[in-house]
All heavy atoms as an XYZ file, in Angstrom:
743
protein
N       0.852     -1.192     -0.019
C      -0.033     -0.013     -0.020
C       0.944      1.235      0.027
O       1.873      1.242      0.627
C      -0.933     -0.020      1.163
C      -1.912     -1.072      1.267
S      -3.226     -0.869      0.181
C      -4.554     -0.260      1.141
N       0.409      2.237     -0.711
C       1.146      3.529     -0.736
C       0.339      4.576     -0.044
O      -0.880      4.461      0.159
C       1.399      3.850     -2.229
N       0.993      5.721      0.182
C       0.292      6.843      0.859
C       0.188      7.991     -0.157
O       1.165      8.215     -0.897
C       1.084      7.199      2.055
C       0.345      8.021      3.075
C      -0.703      7.459      3.834
C       0.635      9.369      3.294
C      -1.443      8.198      4.804
C      -0.022     10.147      4.229
C      -1.040      9.597      4.933
N      -0.834      8.642     -0.218
C      -1.146      9.734     -1.224
C      -1.681     11.014     -0.578
O      -2.542     10.951      0.376
C      -2.094      9.247     -2.286
C      -1.564      8.120     -3.087
C      -1.852      6.866     -2.745
C      -0.951      8.354     -4.269
C      -1.460      5.752     -3.525
C      -0.510      7.331     -5.073
C      -0.786      6.037     -4.654
N      -1.293     12.108     -1.150
C      -1.805     13.429     -0.802
C      -2.683     13.744     -2.036
O      -2.178     13.885     -3.098
C      -0.760     14.454     -0.578
C      -1.248     15.939     -0.483
N      -0.608     16.822     -1.198
C      -2.333     16.400      0.112
C      -1.211     18.013     -0.909
N      -2.339     17.724     -0.150
N      -4.032     14.015     -1.824
C      -4.981     14.344     -2.830
C      -5.444     15.771     -2.631
O      -5.907     16.057     -1.434
C      -6.203     13.414     -2.940
C      -5.756     11.880     -2.855
C      -7.094     13.695     -4.078
C      -5.028     11.409     -4.189
N      -5.411     16.553     -3.602
C      -6.005     17.900     -3.488
C      -7.296     17.891     -4.257
O      -7.314     17.693     -5.518
C      -5.077     18.992     -4.128
C      -5.758     20.356     -4.018
C      -3.686     18.965     -3.351
N      -8.474     17.989     -3.498
C      -9.719     18.019     -4.119
C     -10.130     19.447     -4.436
O      -9.773     20.329     -3.763
C     -10.786     17.457     -3.161
C     -10.509     16.102     -2.515
S     -10.510     14.819     -3.793
C     -12.157     15.024     -4.394
N     -10.867     19.625     -5.565
C     -11.361     20.918     -6.010
C     -12.831     20.776     -6.289
O     -13.274     19.927     -7.058
C     -10.591     21.312     -7.200
C     -10.963     22.739     -7.783
N     -11.192     22.951     -9.068
C     -11.343     23.843     -7.067
C     -11.575     24.268     -9.234
N     -11.651     24.778     -8.012
N     -13.616     21.632     -5.701
C     -15.037     21.698     -5.878
C     -15.474     23.005     -6.434
O     -14.825     24.030     -6.129
N     -16.427     22.990     -7.335
C     -16.971     24.209     -8.036
C     -18.462     24.211     -8.028
O     -19.078     23.101     -8.128
C     -16.425     24.411     -9.387
C     -14.891     24.620     -9.471
C     -14.488     24.724    -11.015
O     -14.517     23.735    -11.618
O     -14.155     25.765    -11.290
N     -19.067     25.398     -7.960
C     -20.502     25.502     -8.069
C     -21.288     24.824     -6.995
O     -22.356     24.236     -7.203
C     -20.957     25.081     -9.442
C     -22.264     25.572     -9.831
O     -22.653     26.732     -9.596
N     -23.113     24.701    -10.450
N     -20.759     24.899     -5.779
C     -21.463     24.250     -4.600
C     -22.315     25.403     -3.971
O     -21.681     26.450     -3.543
C     -20.526     23.734     -3.638
C     -19.996     22.376     -3.951
C     -19.000     22.185     -4.995
C     -20.500     21.186     -3.435
C     -18.599     20.895     -5.296
C     -20.082     19.950     -3.694
C     -19.122     19.781     -4.703
N     -23.583     25.228     -3.866
C     -24.440     26.150     -3.124
C     -24.334     25.781     -1.674
O     -24.865     24.768     -1.256
C     -25.873     26.049     -3.642
C     -26.828     27.027     -2.969
C     -26.400     28.510     -3.178
C     -28.273     26.933     -3.556
N     -23.616     26.605     -0.941
C     -23.323     26.370      0.492
C     -24.209     27.160      1.362
O     -24.261     28.419      1.213
C     -21.852     26.571      0.761
C     -20.924     25.690     -0.112
C     -21.517     26.412      2.247
C     -21.158     24.238      0.094
N     -24.822     26.505      2.315
C     -25.547     27.278      3.391
C     -24.736     27.244      4.588
O     -24.427     26.163      5.110
C     -26.875     26.522      3.639
N     -24.365     28.423      5.040
C     -23.486     28.605      6.248
C     -23.950     29.943      6.900
O     -24.024     30.906      6.267
C     -22.129     28.593      5.782
C     -21.134     28.440      6.928
C     -19.683     28.171      6.338
C     -18.741     28.015      7.480
N     -17.418     27.895      7.086
N     -24.020     29.820      8.218
C     -24.341     31.009      9.022
C     -25.611     31.790      8.497
O     -25.719     32.984      8.507
C     -23.195     31.970      9.028
C     -21.916     31.373      9.578
O     -22.098     30.546     10.485
O     -20.770     31.781      9.174
N     -26.604     30.961      8.085
C     -27.884     31.496      7.697
C     -27.875     32.154      6.330
O     -28.842     32.744      5.897
N     -26.832     31.998      5.503
C     -26.761     32.524      4.215
C     -26.383     31.482      3.188
O     -25.798     30.531      3.561
C     -25.658     33.679      4.143
C     -25.895     34.753      4.986
C     -24.729     35.775      4.992
C     -24.990     36.894      6.009
N     -23.860     37.760      6.154
N     -26.840     31.664      1.964
C     -26.480     30.724      0.882
C     -25.665     31.417     -0.246
O     -26.015     32.556     -0.545
C     -27.723     30.069      0.233
C     -28.367     29.086      1.167
C     -29.546     28.444      0.530
O     -29.901     28.768     -0.612
O     -30.124     27.454      1.139
N     -24.656     30.729     -0.741
C     -23.825     31.376     -1.784
C     -23.208     30.191     -2.558
O     -22.835     29.147     -1.986
C     -22.797     32.279     -1.244
N     -22.957     30.431     -3.829
C     -22.260     29.491     -4.720
C     -20.771     29.649     -4.395
O     -20.200     30.757     -4.488
C     -22.566     29.703     -6.170
C     -23.821     29.069     -6.658
C     -25.021     29.819     -6.697
C     -23.915     27.750     -6.841
C     -26.181     29.278     -6.956
C     -25.244     27.069     -7.190
C     -26.316     27.965     -7.282
N     -20.154     28.537     -4.015
C     -18.757     28.573     -3.582
C     -17.933     27.481     -4.315
O     -18.502     26.507     -4.713
C     -18.655     28.357     -2.110
C     -19.496     29.321     -1.179
S     -18.865     30.962     -1.180
C     -17.417     30.740     -0.109
N     -16.628     27.689     -4.342
C     -15.706     26.689     -4.766
C     -14.876     26.355     -3.466
O     -14.986     27.047     -2.466
C     -14.751     27.223     -5.801
O     -15.528     27.410     -6.993
N     -14.136     25.241     -3.576
C     -13.286     24.934     -2.426
C     -12.112     24.045     -2.929
O     -12.055     23.498     -3.945
C     -14.055     24.139     -1.326
C     -14.539     22.779     -1.750
C     -13.621     21.699     -1.582
C     -15.813     22.578     -2.179
C     -14.058     20.390     -1.947
C     -16.197     21.268     -2.485
C     -15.391     20.178     -2.441
N     -11.118     24.018     -2.001
C     -10.059     23.072     -2.026
C     -10.080     22.319     -0.708
O     -10.521     22.795      0.315
C      -8.638     23.732     -2.251
C      -8.456     24.270     -3.632
C      -8.469     25.604     -3.885
C      -8.199     23.385     -4.654
C      -8.307     26.074     -5.197
C      -8.013     23.881     -5.955
C      -8.067     25.175     -6.223
N      -9.595     21.111     -0.766
C      -9.499     20.295      0.420
C      -8.317     19.301      0.235
O      -8.274     18.623     -0.795
C     -10.748     19.537      0.721
C     -10.732     18.629      2.010
C     -12.059     18.048      2.278
C     -12.072     17.193      3.503
N     -11.896     17.854      4.718
N      -7.489     19.203      1.242
C      -6.310     18.237      1.254
C      -6.902     16.931      1.857
O      -7.411     17.031      3.024
C      -5.166     18.739      2.029
C      -4.522     19.936      1.311
O      -4.070     19.844      0.212
N      -4.502     21.097      2.033
N      -6.671     15.871      1.210
C      -7.079     14.573      1.701
C      -5.845     13.570      1.709
O      -5.162     13.559      0.637
C      -8.246     13.967      0.898
C      -8.689     12.646      1.440
C      -9.460     14.873      0.892
N      -5.655     12.913      2.729
C      -4.548     11.900      2.814
C      -5.096     10.528      2.866
O      -5.937     10.261      3.796
C      -3.653     12.195      3.994
C      -3.070     13.589      3.962
C      -3.754     14.615      4.453
C      -1.931     13.793      3.245
C      -3.198     15.920      4.404
C      -1.379     15.103      3.109
C      -2.080     16.177      3.707
O      -1.550     17.463      3.577
N      -4.725      9.655      1.968
C      -5.272      8.224      1.919
C      -4.140      7.305      1.676
O      -3.107      7.564      1.079
C      -6.393      8.131      0.890
C      -7.543      8.983      1.193
C      -5.843      8.371     -0.528
N      -4.337      6.044      2.164
C      -3.531      4.919      1.920
C      -4.268      4.007      0.896
O      -5.506      3.749      1.092
C      -3.205      4.119      3.150
C      -2.106      3.160      3.012
C      -1.623      2.659      4.383
O      -2.257      2.988      5.355
O      -0.646      1.994      4.342
N      -3.623      3.639     -0.229
C      -4.285      2.882     -1.285
C      -3.265      2.107     -2.119
O      -2.074      2.400     -2.021
C      -5.077      3.845     -2.227
N      -3.739      1.150     -2.839
C      -2.858      0.331     -3.648
C      -2.395      1.073     -4.905
O      -1.488      0.609     -5.652
C      -3.486     -0.973     -3.990
O      -4.723     -0.813     -4.619
N      -3.169      2.036     -5.345
C      -2.843      2.701     -6.657
C      -3.340      4.232     -6.464
O      -4.187      4.581     -5.692
C      -3.439      2.103     -7.870
O      -4.876      2.294     -7.793
N      -2.897      5.052     -7.417
C      -3.331      6.496     -7.464
C      -4.837      6.497     -7.763
O      -5.536      7.437     -7.263
C      -2.470      7.348     -8.298
O      -2.567      6.957     -9.656
N      -5.257      5.638     -8.683
C      -6.709      5.592     -9.007
C      -7.520      5.360     -7.849
O      -8.570      5.937     -7.578
C      -6.933      4.653    -10.145
C      -6.487      5.117    -11.549
O      -6.229      6.333    -11.687
O      -6.344      4.265    -12.369
N      -7.079      4.332     -7.104
C      -7.907      3.877     -5.863
C      -7.826      5.048     -4.846
O      -8.837      5.389     -4.166
C      -7.330      2.656     -5.238
C      -7.672      1.429     -5.953
O      -8.622      1.435     -6.770
O      -7.048      0.313     -5.641
N      -6.628      5.726     -4.693
C      -6.578      6.843     -3.779
C      -7.524      8.021     -4.106
O      -8.178      8.530     -3.305
C      -5.142      7.363     -3.749
N      -7.632      8.226     -5.392
C      -8.562      9.319     -5.794
C     -10.010      8.901     -5.561
O     -10.744      9.781     -5.141
C      -8.353      9.614     -7.347
C      -6.988     10.302     -7.551
C      -6.751     10.448     -9.128
O      -7.481      9.956     -9.905
O      -5.635     10.991     -9.344
N     -10.369      7.668     -5.832
C     -11.689      7.167     -5.500
C     -12.014      7.268     -4.020
O     -13.040      7.717     -3.612
C     -11.900      5.702     -5.980
C     -11.938      5.512     -7.450
O     -12.161      6.579     -8.183
O     -11.736      4.429     -7.937
N     -11.057      6.891     -3.160
C     -11.264      6.995     -1.734
C     -11.451      8.439     -1.276
O     -12.255      8.724     -0.399
C     -10.134      6.359     -0.975
C      -9.860      4.902     -1.121
C      -8.650      4.248     -0.978
C     -10.967      3.958     -1.457
C      -8.389      2.880     -1.174
C     -10.773      2.650     -1.648
C      -9.457      2.081     -1.509
O      -9.315      0.706     -1.754
N     -10.605      9.258     -1.834
C     -10.691     10.774     -1.446
C     -12.054     11.302     -1.897
O     -12.635     11.992     -1.065
C      -9.587     11.599     -2.153
N     -12.598     11.003     -2.984
C     -13.843     11.471     -3.434
C     -14.930     10.911     -2.438
O     -15.778     11.690     -2.047
C     -14.173     11.038     -4.917
C     -13.257     11.895     -5.900
C     -15.628     11.317     -5.255
C     -13.246     11.341     -7.318
N     -14.878      9.586     -2.192
C     -15.814      9.020     -1.315
C     -15.811      9.784      0.043
O     -16.866     10.014      0.718
C     -15.601      7.556     -1.118
C     -16.161      6.763     -2.330
C     -17.592      6.998     -2.433
O     -18.091      7.862     -3.173
N     -18.399      6.177     -1.812
N     -14.651     10.021      0.587
C     -14.448     10.683      1.879
C     -15.170     12.104      1.913
O     -15.827     12.448      2.835
C     -13.042     10.787      2.344
C     -12.879     11.251      3.739
C     -11.426     11.243      4.189
N     -10.912      9.945      4.189
C      -9.574      9.786      4.269
N      -8.697     10.723      4.406
N      -9.096      8.426      4.235
N     -14.980     12.784      0.770
C     -15.463     14.173      0.726
C     -17.031     14.086      0.607
O     -17.693     14.818      1.321
C     -14.860     14.957     -0.492
C     -15.607     16.270     -0.691
C     -13.391     15.174     -0.172
N     -17.536     13.330     -0.367
C     -19.012     13.277     -0.553
C     -19.811     12.639      0.638
O     -20.948     12.897      0.680
C     -19.405     12.657     -1.885
C     -18.772     13.493     -2.986
C     -19.073     11.237     -1.977
N     -19.134     11.828      1.478
C     -19.821     11.217      2.497
C     -19.723     11.984      3.903
O     -20.314     11.604      4.855
C     -19.306      9.734      2.709
O     -18.055      9.737      3.106
N     -19.021     13.068      3.843
C     -18.791     13.858      5.026
C     -20.200     14.426      5.470
O     -20.740     15.210      4.777
C     -17.858     14.980      4.794
C     -17.554     15.920      5.973
O     -18.573     16.271      6.662
O     -16.413     16.320      6.194
N     -20.728     14.081      6.609
C     -22.109     14.436      6.985
C     -22.284     15.955      7.123
O     -23.287     16.539      6.753
C     -22.354     13.689      8.310
C     -21.303     12.791      8.570
C     -20.152     13.147      7.527
N     -21.312     16.599      7.708
C     -21.397     18.098      7.917
C     -21.385     18.782      6.532
O     -22.135     19.771      6.352
C     -20.273     18.590      8.772
N     -20.525     18.274      5.602
C     -20.545     18.864      4.249
C     -21.849     18.692      3.562
O     -22.388     19.552      2.959
C     -19.433     18.301      3.531
C     -19.199     18.841      2.109
C     -18.907     20.197      1.862
C     -19.401     17.972      1.034
C     -18.831     20.682      0.630
C     -19.225     18.491     -0.237
C     -18.895     19.842     -0.413
N     -22.431     17.442      3.639
C     -23.697     17.107      2.964
C     -24.843     18.101      3.405
O     -25.640     18.440      2.607
C     -24.027     15.661      3.180
C     -23.050     14.705      2.440
C     -23.406     13.310      2.719
N     -24.672     12.950      2.191
C     -24.908     12.545      0.895
N     -23.833     12.466      0.024
N     -26.048     12.115      0.508
N     -24.826     18.386      4.701
C     -25.846     19.271      5.226
C     -25.707     20.680      4.630
O     -26.711     21.416      4.423
C     -25.796     19.324      6.773
C     -26.638     20.445      7.354
C     -26.200     17.956      7.378
N     -24.495     21.061      4.410
C     -24.244     22.494      3.875
C     -24.600     22.661      2.384
O     -24.955     23.711      2.028
C     -22.750     22.854      4.091
C     -22.345     23.190      5.421
S     -20.653     23.944      5.464
C     -19.635     22.564      4.949
N     -24.496     21.523      1.591
C     -24.669     21.651      0.135
C     -26.207     21.756     -0.143
O     -26.966     20.807      0.183
C     -23.958     20.557     -0.541
C     -24.259     20.547     -2.081
C     -22.519     20.513     -0.253
N     -26.626     22.764     -0.868
C     -28.049     23.028     -1.109
C     -28.356     23.096     -2.589
O     -29.414     23.656     -2.983
C     -28.525     24.305     -0.429
C     -28.301     24.212      1.080
C     -29.111     23.177      1.738
C     -28.952     23.255      3.267
N     -29.538     22.154      3.896
N     -27.519     22.547     -3.455
C     -27.725     22.671     -4.992
C     -28.955     22.150     -5.387
O     -29.386     21.014     -5.063
C     -26.624     22.001     -5.697
C     -25.275     22.702     -5.670
O     -24.728     22.749     -4.629
N     -24.874     23.247     -6.723
N     -29.770     22.916     -6.235
C     -30.983     22.346     -6.826
C     -30.572     21.401     -8.042
O     -29.399     21.510     -8.488
C     -31.580     23.621     -7.423
C     -30.649     24.556     -7.563
C     -29.570     24.358     -6.515
N     -31.505     20.561     -8.396
C     -31.141     19.536     -9.499
C     -30.596     20.216    -10.747
O     -29.803     19.555    -11.517
C     -32.432     18.795     -9.758
C     -33.209     18.969     -8.411
C     -32.799     20.238     -7.865
N     -31.086     21.367    -11.098
C     -30.724     22.020    -12.411
C     -29.336     22.773    -12.281
O     -28.928     23.322    -13.363
C     -31.842     22.957    -12.813
C     -32.091     24.177    -11.984
O     -31.929     23.969    -10.697
O     -32.447     25.220    -12.425
N     -28.676     22.790    -11.124
C     -27.477     23.452    -10.865
C     -26.461     22.481    -10.133
O     -26.153     22.880     -8.930
C     -27.569     24.777    -10.293
C     -28.346     25.797    -11.055
C     -28.308     27.186    -10.402
C     -29.255     28.101    -11.095
N     -28.622     29.040    -11.909
N     -26.096     21.440    -10.849
C     -25.261     20.417    -10.082
C     -23.801     21.009     -9.800
O     -23.343     21.829    -10.645
C     -25.229     19.301    -10.987
C     -25.415     19.816    -12.396
C     -26.333     20.986    -12.134
N     -23.212     20.648     -8.683
C     -21.875     21.031     -8.391
C     -20.888     20.106     -9.146
O     -21.226     19.095     -9.763
C     -21.779     20.800     -6.871
C     -22.700     19.636     -6.654
C     -23.805     19.876     -7.602
N     -19.596     20.538     -9.195
C     -18.547     19.721     -9.825
C     -17.507     19.446     -8.829
O     -17.078     20.350     -8.126
C     -18.033     20.478    -11.019
N     -16.989     18.174     -8.829
C     -15.959     17.828     -7.940
C     -14.825     17.095     -8.753
O     -15.113     16.303     -9.566
C     -16.452     16.790     -6.837
C     -15.478     16.401     -5.817
C     -15.000     17.543     -4.840
C     -16.229     15.314     -4.865
N     -13.610     17.578     -8.528
C     -12.487     17.053     -9.322
C     -11.266     16.864     -8.440
O     -11.185     17.368     -7.333
C     -12.208     17.836    -10.498
O     -11.817     19.223    -10.166
N     -10.280     16.182     -9.009
C      -8.946     15.927     -8.368
C      -8.050     17.016     -9.043
O      -7.873     17.034    -10.213
C      -8.427     14.583     -8.646
C      -9.455     13.514     -8.206
C      -7.106     14.410     -7.940
C      -9.669     13.417     -6.819
N      -7.583     17.875     -8.220
C      -6.560     18.877     -8.682
C      -5.163     18.306     -8.699
O      -4.355     18.636     -9.682
C      -6.592     20.161     -7.827
N      -4.772     17.480     -7.747
C      -3.479     16.947     -7.692
C      -3.501     15.580     -6.962
O      -4.283     15.407     -6.077
C      -2.505     17.760     -6.955
C      -2.019     19.017     -7.570
C      -0.918     19.693     -6.766
O      -0.138     19.054     -6.120
O      -1.053     20.996     -6.742
N      -2.625     14.669     -7.422
C      -2.466     13.456     -6.737
C      -0.998     13.176     -6.578
O      -0.252     13.166     -7.574
C      -3.049     12.234     -7.474
O      -4.398     12.393     -7.628
C      -2.856     10.845     -6.686
N      -0.519     13.091     -5.314
C       0.952     12.955     -5.070
C       1.227     11.885     -4.188
O       0.748     11.821     -2.991
C       1.496     14.293     -4.487
C       1.255     15.477     -5.318
O       1.656     15.506     -6.465
N       0.497     16.463     -4.878
N       2.059     10.867     -4.655
C       2.492      9.845     -3.691
C       3.501     10.456     -2.700
O       4.083     11.349     -2.966
C       3.180      8.805     -4.554
C       3.502      9.452     -5.821
C       2.629     10.681     -5.950
N       3.458      9.946     -1.468
C       4.371     10.540     -0.446
C       4.733      9.443      0.596
O       4.031      8.422      0.677
C       3.727     11.782      0.141
C       2.431     11.442      0.848
S       1.701     12.922      1.610
C       2.834     13.293      2.961
N       5.707      9.745      1.396
C       5.915      8.893      2.540
C       4.804      8.921      3.493
O       4.276      9.955      3.766
C       7.240      9.375      3.270
C       8.526      9.171      2.442
C       8.902      7.759      2.147
O       8.739      6.925      3.105
O       9.244      7.413      0.999
N       4.495      7.775      4.110
C       3.371      7.722      5.072
C       3.758      8.530      6.260
O       4.871      8.499      6.808
C       3.174      6.300      5.522
C       1.915      6.159      6.431
C       1.644      4.704      6.669
C       0.377      4.629      7.452
N      -0.059      3.283      7.687
N       2.743      9.363      6.647
C       3.004     10.199      7.866
C       1.673     10.195      8.602
O       0.743     10.873      8.256
C       3.323     11.639      7.374
C       3.567     12.531      8.560
O       3.220     12.253      9.733
O       4.074     13.711      8.330
N       1.596      9.424      9.653
C       0.361      9.259     10.495
C      -0.076     10.565     11.135
O      -1.189     10.577     11.610
C       0.678      8.147     11.467
C       2.150      8.016     11.479
C       2.693      8.559     10.193
N       0.751     11.532     11.165
C       0.374     12.827     11.810
C      -0.488     13.740     10.956
O      -1.088     14.656     11.358
C       1.680     13.608     12.248
O       2.418     14.042     11.150
C       2.514     12.846     13.285
N      -0.442     13.423      9.564
C      -1.221     14.278      8.679
C      -2.697     13.856      8.773
O      -3.100     12.701      8.822
C      -0.715     14.066      7.235
C       0.640     14.484      6.941
C       1.065     14.036      5.475
C       0.786     15.948      7.054
N      -3.511     14.881      8.788
C      -4.978     14.747      8.759
C      -5.565     15.567      7.608
O      -4.964     16.651      7.264
C      -5.636     15.181     10.108
C      -5.121     14.231     11.242
C      -5.274     16.601     10.447
N      -6.742     15.214      7.108
C      -7.407     15.975      6.114
C      -7.592     17.400      6.553
O      -7.929     17.634      7.723
C      -8.726     15.371      5.738
C      -8.639     13.994      5.176
O      -7.515     13.501      4.906
O      -9.687     13.301      4.923
N      -7.544     18.362      5.610
C      -7.739     19.727      5.990
C      -9.240     20.009      6.080
O     -10.040     19.191      5.635
C      -7.123     20.648      4.943
O      -7.784     20.602      3.685
N      -9.592     21.121      6.488
C     -10.939     21.624      6.519
C     -11.265     21.963      4.991
O     -10.335     22.102      4.249
C     -11.160     22.867      7.372
C     -10.935     22.609      8.877
C     -11.900     21.664      9.450
O     -13.139     21.829      9.100
O     -11.553     20.794     10.311
N     -12.479     22.170      4.690
C     -12.776     22.755      3.364
C     -12.351     24.247      3.303
O     -12.640     24.980      4.267
C     -14.336     22.631      3.130
C     -14.822     21.247      2.948
C     -15.284     20.535      3.984
C     -14.832     20.709      1.718
C     -15.647     19.224      3.855
C     -15.313     19.406      1.435
C     -15.718     18.608      2.545
N     -11.608     24.597      2.269
C     -11.132     25.935      2.117
C     -12.025     26.617      1.049
O     -11.862     26.397     -0.060
C      -9.662     25.863      1.687
C      -8.837     25.170      2.763
C      -9.194     27.353      1.513
C      -7.469     24.790      2.245
N     -13.073     27.268      1.526
C     -14.080     27.867      0.521
C     -13.637     29.190      0.106
O     -13.015     29.945      0.841
C     -15.402     28.028      1.326
C     -16.127     26.662      1.553
C     -16.151     26.147      2.934
C     -16.766     26.018      0.619
C     -16.839     24.930      3.117
C     -17.393     24.787      0.841
C     -17.374     24.281      2.146
N     -14.018     29.587     -1.197
C     -13.881     30.784     -1.710
C     -15.000     30.966     -2.716
O     -15.564     30.107     -3.238
C     -12.567     30.997     -2.376
C     -12.123     29.971     -3.399
C     -12.377     30.162     -4.760
C     -11.627     28.688     -2.987
C     -11.984     29.256     -5.700
C     -11.241     27.802     -3.921
C     -11.436     28.046     -5.327
N     -15.353     32.271     -2.957
C     -16.454     32.612     -3.848
C     -16.156     32.135     -5.267
O     -15.118     32.249     -5.779
C     -16.676     34.083     -3.864
N     -17.309     31.572     -5.876
C     -17.092     31.258     -7.274
C     -16.819     32.467     -8.122
O     -17.462     33.536     -7.824
C     -18.419     30.596     -7.758
C     -18.424     29.039     -7.599
O     -17.379     28.478     -7.308
O     -19.495     28.461     -7.731
N     -15.995     32.381     -9.165
C     -15.785     33.576    -10.012
C     -17.058     33.869    -10.742
O     -17.849     33.078    -11.050
C     -14.751     33.009    -11.006
C     -14.338     31.689    -10.596
C     -15.209     31.275     -9.469
N     -17.200     35.210    -10.871
C     -18.409     35.726    -11.581
C     -18.305     35.513    -13.088
O     -17.287     35.624    -13.725
C     -18.602     37.246    -11.254
C     -19.860     37.750    -11.965
C     -18.714     37.394     -9.793
């Protein structure tokens, strides 16, 4: 098994936070152990989309779906002290 650093990128997420809704993008660092980079990316996506707090925040209507992609995949030495980052939100470009 190898250890990977995955940088997730989300766009067009309608986020409800602090009583307000806005279309946001985000980056998130995810660290996974997997047998291949493809498996690592699949695990990272599953981790992001199954995050209960994140799922509650996302309010996209069916006609405006969000997009989730992998910005980077980097193999690295295993470091058990690394933890996934918080979602780093920023306003979608106009």
